[in-house]
N, C-alpha and C positions, 0 to 999 in steps of 0.2 A: 815253802816258796814255790810259786808256779810262774814260769816265764814262757813267752812266745818267741821263737826264733824264726825270722823271716829271711830265708837263704835258699837260693836255687842250686847251689853246689851240694848235692845230696850226700856225697861221701864225707865232706867236711862237716856238714850239719849232723849227720848220724853219729859221728865221733863226739861232737859236742853234747848231743842229747844223751849218749851213753855215759860220758864222763860226769855230767851234771846229775844224772840219775843215780850214779854210785855215791854221790854226795848228798842225796836226799832231796834234790831239786827236780820237780816235775817240769819237763820242757816239751811243749808242743811245737811241731814244725810245720810252717807254711812255706811253700816254695814259690809263691807269687803274691803280688799285692792283693789280688782278688781273694785268694785263700786266706790271707791275713785278716781282711775285713770280715770274712765269714767266721773265722775263729773268734774274733773279738765281739761279734754279734751275740755269741752264746756263752762267752767266758770272760772273766776279768783276770788280769795278770798283775803280778808284783813288779815285773820289768819286761822290757822288750829288747831282743838282740836283732839288729836290723842291718841288712846289706843295702848298698846303694843301687847297684845295677841288678835289676830283676827283670824277668822275661816279659812282663806286661806293664812295666812302668818303673819309676824311680822311687827308691826308698826315701829320698828327700821329699818327694811329693806326698808319700804316705805320712811321713812325719809332720809335714806342714798341715795336712788335713786333720790329724788327730789333735794337734796343738790348737788349731783354729777352733776345734769343737770343745776346747777346755780340758782335754785329757792330759793330766800331768804325770802319767805313768813314766817312770825312769826309762830312758832309751840309751842303749849302748850300741854305737855304730860299729859294724865289723866289715871292713872293706879293704881291697887292695889299693884303693886310691889314697895315697898317703901324703900327697903334696900339702903344704901349708894352706893353700887356697881351698882344698877339699875339706880339710878339717874345720877351717873357719866357716865355710858354708854350712856344714852340718851343725856346728854349734850355734850358729846364728838362727838356724831353723828350729832349734829347741832340743837338740841332742844333749844328753848329760855327760857323755864320755865317748871316746873314740879309740878304737884299737885296730891297728893295721894288720893285714894278713901278710905272711903267716904269723900265727901267734901261739904262745904256750897255753895249753888248757888251764894250767894252774893260775896264770895271770888273768885269764878270762874269768875264771870263777871268783878270784879275789876282787876284781873290779866290779863284777856283778853284785857280790855281797855288799861291797862298799856302797854302791848306788842304793840298794834296798835299805841298808842301815840308815843312810842319810835321809831317805824318804820317810822311814819310820820315825826318826828323830824329829823331822819336821811336823809329822802328824801328831805324835804323842810320845812322851818319854816313858810313861807308865800308865797302865790301866789297873785300877784297884777295885776289888769286890770283897768287902769284909777283910778277912785275913789273907786273901789271895792277891798277890801283886804280880802283874805280868808285864814284861818288857818286850814290846814288839820288835825292837831293833835286833835282838838276838834270839827271840822266841824262848826266853828263859822265864821261870816263875818261882816265886817263893810262897810258902804257906805258913803263916805264923812265924815268919822270919827265917824259916828253914827252906833251903833250895829244894825244889822238886826235881827228881830225876825223870825227865820226859824223853821219850823217843821222838824222832823227827815227826812221825805221823801223829802221835799224841799231841805234840806241840801245835801241829797244823790244825787239828780239831779244836783245841783250846783257843787258838788264835781266832778262828771263825766265830766260836761261841761267845767269847768275851767281847769281841768287837761289836756284837749284836746282842748285848745283854738285855734280857727281858723279852727278846723276840724268839719265836720258834723257828728253827732252821731245819729244813727237811733233810732226809738222808742223802738225797741227790745233791743238794747244795753243799753238804759237808764232803761228800764224795769228790766233788769238783775241786775242792781245796787240797786233795791228797793225790789224785791219780790223773794221768794224762789220757788222751783219747786212745792211745795205743794199748792201754791196760784194760781192754774190753773183757778179759777173762777174770777180772776181779769184780765180784758183785758188790752192789751197794750195801748189802748186809754186813760187809766187813766193817762198816762204821760202828756196828753194835759192839764189836770187840774193843775198839778204842774208847767208846763211851764207858764201857764197863771198867776198863783200866783207870780212866780218869775218876770215876766214882769211887773206886777203891782208894785212890790217892787222896781224895778229898774227905774220906770217911771221918766223921766226928768233928769236922771243922765248921760246919754250918753252910759250906758251899755245896750246892746241890745241882744236879742236872736232871731236869724234869722231862719225862716223855709224855707226849700227847699222841695217842694212836692215830695214825693217818695224817698227822701234821708234822711232827718232828721233835726236836730237842731244844731245851732252853736252859741256860745257866742262870743261877740266882742264889739268893741267900734264904735259908730256912728261918722262918720267924714263928 
């Protein structure tokens, strides 16, 4: 899972980023509306954590703009404005949930995962490729009816591949589904490790991951 946090209180934000990171969630931090638009111009997200009062504008204005553009990415508002009128305004603008500050990190993570699960349920309950059945809502998979033991990053790579079955995805595209912008010390070649692990798990099943040099990887069935 990859999320964008739009929050100018950096101490608070860094704590959230660290907590989510320990749970296997990649969290990019934008401290202004302008920075948030820059992040979204180059990266897609499973969910957005959004403050209302930002140094260069309103979080509600940002929300209104992305909803007007047809973007239905789940949005969880994080703000010290907890009056009923504030909550109603945010929900009317298209927010999916609202959490007042201060908050418990565990509740934040639980609400975030619930939003992403609901969005996954809305999009698709299961994706099937021969004997491989993948559930986006919890990033779990079975192969021939037996549950696969996937690490968080193996599941993230599988998620990207199976959602684009039949298409080649570059290392850079897969890398973006695993790592945040702050992980500059992790090279894109780390993707090869997770591809190799998935191939080993799929061995003998007919599910294959094909490599095309200079293009990327594609999941499919051996015929």
